[in-house]
C-alpha positions as a printed NumPy array, in Angstrom:
array([[ 77.761,  16.038,  84.454],
       [ 78.302,  18.716,  87.007],
       [ 79.092,  22.123,  85.395],
       [ 83.126,  22.83 ,  84.171],
       [ 84.608,  25.227,  87.112],
       [ 84.735,  28.703,  85.917],
       [ 88.777,  28.975,  86.236],
       [ 88.897,  25.038,  84.232],
       [ 86.903,  26.581,  81.079],
       [ 89.088,  29.543,  81.801],
       [ 91.962,  27.838,  81.203],
       [ 90.701,  25.757,  78.102],
       [ 89.452,  28.748,  76.381],
       [ 93.479,  30.836,  76.892],
       [ 94.968,  27.33 ,  75.713],
       [ 92.705,  27.183,  73.082],
       [ 93.647,  31.124,  72.043],
       [ 97.499,  29.658,  72.339],
       [ 96.571,  26.948,  70.044],
       [ 94.814,  28.681,  67.292],
       [ 98.385,  31.758,  67.419],
       [100.49 ,  28.577,  66.674],
       [ 98.527,  26.905,  64.164],
       [ 98.445,  30.544,  62.584],
       [102.193,  31.181,  63.103],
       [103.235,  27.605,  62.102],
       [100.84 ,  27.69 ,  58.568],
       [102.705,  31.38 ,  57.889],
       [105.779,  29.404,  58.359],
       [104.57 ,  26.601,  55.841],
       [103.822,  28.75 ,  53.25 ],
       [106.609,  30.601,  53.134],
       [108.718,  27.747,  53.117],
       [106.626,  26.572,  50.096],
       [107.357,  29.878,  48.062],
       [110.846,  28.77 ,  48.114],
       [113.542,  27.299,  45.732],
       [114.27 ,  23.489,  46.499],
       [117.879,  24.531,  44.922],
       [119.26 ,  27.661,  44.489],
       [122.35 ,  28.8  ,  42.967],
       [125.685,  30.272,  44.738],
       [125.916,  33.196,  42.427],
       [122.761,  34.679,  43.336],
       [123.288,  37.311,  45.832],
       [125.962,  38.235,  44.001],
       [124.165,  38.405,  41.008],
       [120.73 ,  40.706,  42.432],
       [124.04 ,  42.684,  43.722],
       [125.969,  42.849,  39.84 ],
       [122.166,  43.857,  38.702],
       [121.112,  46.629,  41.321],
       [124.712,  48.289,  39.994],
       [124.56 ,  47.634,  36.797],
       [120.935,  49.8  ,  37.067],
       [122.037,  52.658,  39.035],
       [125.03 ,  53.382,  36.787],
       [122.366,  53.266,  33.846],
       [123.512,  50.373,  32.062],
       [121.374,  49.198,  28.81 ],
       [119.36 ,  45.655,  30.59 ],
       [119.66 ,  43.82 ,  26.765],
       [122.5  ,  43.289,  24.677],
       [125.681,  44.289,  26.31 ],
       [124.8  ,  41.639,  29.189],
       [123.822,  39.248,  27.417],
       [126.954,  39.33 ,  25.585],
       [129.166,  39.972,  28.621],
       [127.927,  36.931,  29.745],
       [128.477,  34.352,  26.512],
       [131.637,  36.051,  26.765],
       [132.378,  35.003,  30.08 ],
       [131.365,  31.161,  29.909],
       [133.432,  30.825,  26.82 ],
       [136.349,  31.936,  28.42 ],
       [135.61 ,  30.078,  31.793],
       [135.552,  26.687,  29.338],
       [139.367,  28.461,  27.593],
       [140.996,  28.285,  30.647],
       [138.793,  25.25 ,  31.876],
       [140.328,  23.235,  28.727],
       [143.673,  24.973,  28.368],
       [146.679,  22.415,  29.026],
       [149.03 ,  23.63 ,  31.808],
       [151.4  ,  21.237,  30.905],
       [151.941,  21.81 ,  27.226],
       [153.427,  24.417,  24.97 ],
       [151.375,  27.831,  26.731],
       [151.296,  29.72 ,  23.085],
       [150.397,  26.41 ,  21.53 ],
       [148.568,  25.464,  24.185],
       [146.276,  28.794,  23.971],
       [146.344,  28.911,  20.786],
       [145.057,  25.342,  20.238],
       [142.161,  27.053,  22.76 ],
       [141.59 ,  30.023,  20.279],
       [140.674,  28.14 ,  17.463],
       [138.297,  25.913,  19.322],
       [136.599,  29.054,  20.718],
       [136.098,  30.321,  16.506],
       [134.812,  27.379,  15.951],
       [132.053,  27.012,  18.017],
       [131.067,  30.821,  17.852],
       [131.478,  30.729,  13.814],
       [127.719,  32.02 ,  13.955],
       [128.391,  34.482,  16.607],
       [130.805,  36.791,  14.86 ],
       [130.126,  39.607,  17.566],
       [130.841,  37.03 ,  21.056],
       [133.644,  35.774,  19.032],
       [135.605,  39.117,  19.109],
       [135.12 ,  40.298,  22.12 ],
       [136.477,  36.934,  23.502],
       [139.724,  36.847,  21.256],
       [139.893,  40.69 ,  22.858],
       [140.324,  38.651,  26.447],
       [142.149,  36.12 ,  24.852],
       [144.631,  38.332,  23.817],
       [144.944,  40.039,  27.601],
       [145.793,  36.885,  28.562],
       [148.169,  35.741,  26.274],
       [150.381,  38.93 ,  26.837],
       [149.495,  39.272,  30.811],
       [150.792,  37.256,  34.075],
       [147.777,  35.537,  34.635],
       [148.117,  32.175,  32.286],
       [151.833,  32.183,  33.721],
       [150.275,  32.414,  36.996],
       [147.989,  29.381,  36.444],
       [150.911,  27.42 ,  35.076],
       [153.316,  27.823,  38.028],
       [150.164,  26.723,  40.31 ],
       [149.528,  23.3  ,  38.433],
       [151.62 ,  21.395,  40.75 ],
       [149.739,  22.78 ,  43.785],
       [145.915,  22.648,  42.5  ],
       [143.606,  20.52 ,  43.663],
       [140.58 ,  21.187,  41.439],
       [139.46 ,  22.967,  37.943],
       [136.   ,  23.626,  37.631],
       [134.868,  21.551,  40.544],
       [130.965,  21.316,  40.794],
       [129.384,  21.098,  44.352],
       [126.088,  21.062,  46.786],
       [126.093,  22.928,  49.88 ],
       [123.601,  23.479,  52.383],
       [121.501,  26.158,  52.225],
       [123.086,  29.172,  54.35 ],
       [121.814,  29.899,  57.951],
       [120.479,  33.113,  58.919],
       [120.786,  35.392,  62.414],
       [118.354,  33.137,  63.917],
       [119.717,  30.162,  62.968],
       [117.424,  29.235,  60.526],
       [118.297,  28.357,  56.999],
       [117.42 ,  31.101,  54.091],
       [117.293,  31.367,  49.982],
       [116.844,  27.616,  49.239],
       [115.22 ,  24.849,  51.402],
       [116.847,  22.078,  49.908],
       [120.632,  22.708,  48.797],
       [122.974,  25.776,  47.234],
       [124.864,  24.567,  44.058],
       [127.559,  25.918,  42.074],
       [131.005,  25.292,  40.03 ],
       [134.552,  26.506,  42.042],
       [136.35 ,  27.046,  39.367],
       [140.425,  26.622,  40.346],
       [140.841,  24.883,  44.63 ],
       [144.562,  24.855,  45.254],
       [146.994,  24.492,  47.961],
       [149.507,  27.402,  48.81 ],
       [152.799,  26.091,  48.03 ],
       [154.634,  28.717,  50.821],
       [151.88 ,  28.508,  53.207],
       [149.852,  25.252,  52.69 ],
       [146.371,  27.397,  53.02 ],
       [143.641,  26.129,  50.83 ],
       [142.854,  28.487,  48.305],
       [139.525,  28.682,  46.202],
       [140.03 ,  31.421,  42.874],
       [136.607,  32.76 ,  40.741],
       [137.406,  33.988,  37.181],
       [135.721,  37.193,  35.71 ],
       [135.623,  39.008,  33.047],
       [134.589,  42.173,  33.735],
       [136.3  ,  45.426,  32.36 ],
       [136.162,  46.807,  36.118],
       [137.303,  45.624,  39.309],
       [136.647,  47.914,  42.26 ],
       [133.513,  48.501,  41.023],
       [132.437,  44.914,  41.159],
       [134.566,  43.564,  44.313],
       [131.694,  44.223,  46.716],
       [128.88 ,  42.442,  44.182],
       [130.516,  39.207,  44.225],
       [131.272,  39.126,  48.05 ],
       [128.52 ,  37.096,  48.771],
       [129.44 ,  34.053,  46.304],
       [133.157,  34.025,  47.643],
       [131.625,  33.357,  50.747],
       [129.109,  30.269,  49.438],
       [131.978,  29.178,  47.822],
       [134.258,  29.545,  50.766],
       [131.58 ,  27.896,  53.192],
       [131.313,  25.076,  50.616],
       [134.818,  24.164,  50.731],
       [135.049,  24.592,  54.274],
       [132.473,  22.048,  55.1  ],
       [133.176,  19.595,  51.68 ],
       [136.442,  18.764,  52.841],
       [136.671,  19.027,  56.55 ],
       [139.122,  22.06 ,  56.694],
       [139.782,  23.654,  60.036],
       [139.457,  26.957,  58.521],
       [137.74 ,  28.955,  55.744],
       [139.412,  28.705,  52.731],
       [141.501,  32.008,  50.947],
       [139.909,  33.176,  48.544],
       [140.593,  34.669,  45.097],
       [138.753,  36.62 ,  42.229],
       [140.747,  37.148,  38.858],
       [139.808,  39.339,  36.788],
       [140.61 ,  38.086,  33.552],
       [140.17 ,  40.698,  31.336],
       [142.461,  43.327,  33.737],
       [145.168,  41.024,  34.522],
       [144.643,  41.319,  38.26 ],
       [144.077,  39.119,  41.26 ],
       [141.546,  40.102,  44.194],
       [142.673,  38.36 ,  47.213],
       [139.781,  38.295,  50.023],
       [141.4  ,  37.903,  53.588],
       [139.483,  37.667,  56.401],
       [137.301,  41.622,  56.012],
       [140.065,  42.604,  54.314],
       [140.409,  43.147,  50.223],
       [143.643,  43.15 ,  48.729],
       [144.045,  44.566,  45.138],
       [146.837,  44.212,  42.649],
       [148.693,  42.684,  39.484],
       [150.006,  39.68 ,  40.088]])
């Protein structure tokens, strides 16, 4: 057969080089995607920020953090199971008794959790929760959401889904606005708000997309130990006693 023209040979060579670059980039993208988890927690970025905050403050990694996490889980369970239709004192006493039975073998956790219950018993957040009972849509609502998009439109984080639990979803009785609230048992308030912003952003998107809402819901952080509510309104943060 006749020899290929020099121009045609150059074109084929250039195309081969472009294809090689495309294959190299595609392989790198595939490896990056394979390294990402299938599922991820909605609180992941918030936990990483909190870890960095605690490290910068010189907090101990063991003991105190483990205790705080266990106490937080127990208090979440108390508030989740609290009977909002029953007598307030009796309902809290019932939950306190259950907590003591669950933590009979963990007196340090029980003592720390009961300190939070004492704050709840004397504070304003449980009355606030009871006042909302006619407007509550869900308590401890689990969800799966699509990974959030990055700046270039591609998804980041897990490749499959983000999962989490919405502590409280309700409708504002005055405005009809949807609200998602998350309970926290931190001793500090202002120092921790920025750490939790990514978590609330995931919650807001999940509720909007899951229910097909026209706008993002309002987000609130309920600091149970401090008896305070922080409202996240767009780019503004409003922190005040309820």
